[in-house]
C-alpha positions as CSV (number, residue, x, y, z in Angstrom):
1,M,0.0,0.0,0.0
2,I,2.7,2.5,0.9
3,R,4.4,2.0,-2.5
4,L,1.2,3.2,-4.1
5,F,1.5,6.6,-2.3
6,A,4.1,7.7,-4.9
7,L,1.3,7.6,-7.5
8,L,-0.7,10.4,-5.9
9,P,1.7,13.2,-6.6
10,L,2.5,11.9,-10.0
11,I,-1.1,11.8,-11.0
12,T,-2.0,15.2,-9.5
13,F,1.0,16.9,-11.0
14,G,0.3,15.2,-14.4
15,L,-3.3,16.4,-14.4
16,W,-2.2,19.9,-13.5
17,W,0.4,19.9,-16.3
18,L,-2.3,18.7,-18.8
19,Y,-4.6,21.5,-17.6
20,L,-1.9,24.1,-18.2
21,Y,-0.9,22.6,-21.6
22,H,-4.6,22.4,-22.7
23,N,-5.2,26.1,-21.8
24,G,-1.9,27.3,-23.4
25,W,-0.2,28.3,-20.2
26,T,3.5,27.7,-19.3
27,I,4.8,25.7,-16.4
28,K,6.2,29.0,-15.0
29,Q,2.7,30.5,-15.0
30,G,1.4,27.4,-13.2
31,M,4.0,27.2,-10.4
32,K,1.6,28.5,-7.7
33,G,-0.7,25.5,-8.6
34,F,2.2,23.1,-8.4
35,K,3.1,24.5,-4.9
36,I,-0.5,24.1,-3.7
37,I,-0.7,20.6,-5.1
38,F,2.6,19.7,-3.4
39,I,1.3,21.0,0.0
40,I,-2.0,19.1,-0.3
41,N,-0.1,15.9,-1.3
42,V,2.2,16.2,1.7
43,V,-0.8,16.6,4.1
44,V,-2.7,13.7,2.6
45,L,0.3,11.4,2.5
46,G,1.3,12.4,6.0
47,F,-2.2,11.6,7.2
48,F,-2.2,8.2,5.5
49,T,1.3,7.4,6.8
50,L,0.2,8.3,10.3
51,M,-2.9,6.2,10.1
52,Y,-0.9,3.3,8.8
53,F,1.4,3.3,11.8
54,V,-1.4,4.0,14.3
55,T,-3.5,1.1,13.1
56,K,-0.5,-1.3,12.4
57,V,-1.0,-4.5,14.3
58,E,2.1,-6.4,15.3
């Protein structure tokens, strides 16, 4: 499950890049969006990681 966490940022960054490309914007113009997506990904992945360790049964 943890190895699939790497897909979340790849998918969200890819979708944002496609949105920028489709609307004719440059990566530089969309940097604020990339930063917001990065912060959201860190929060979501941090939560999932915390829940994984909290609920881990040994």
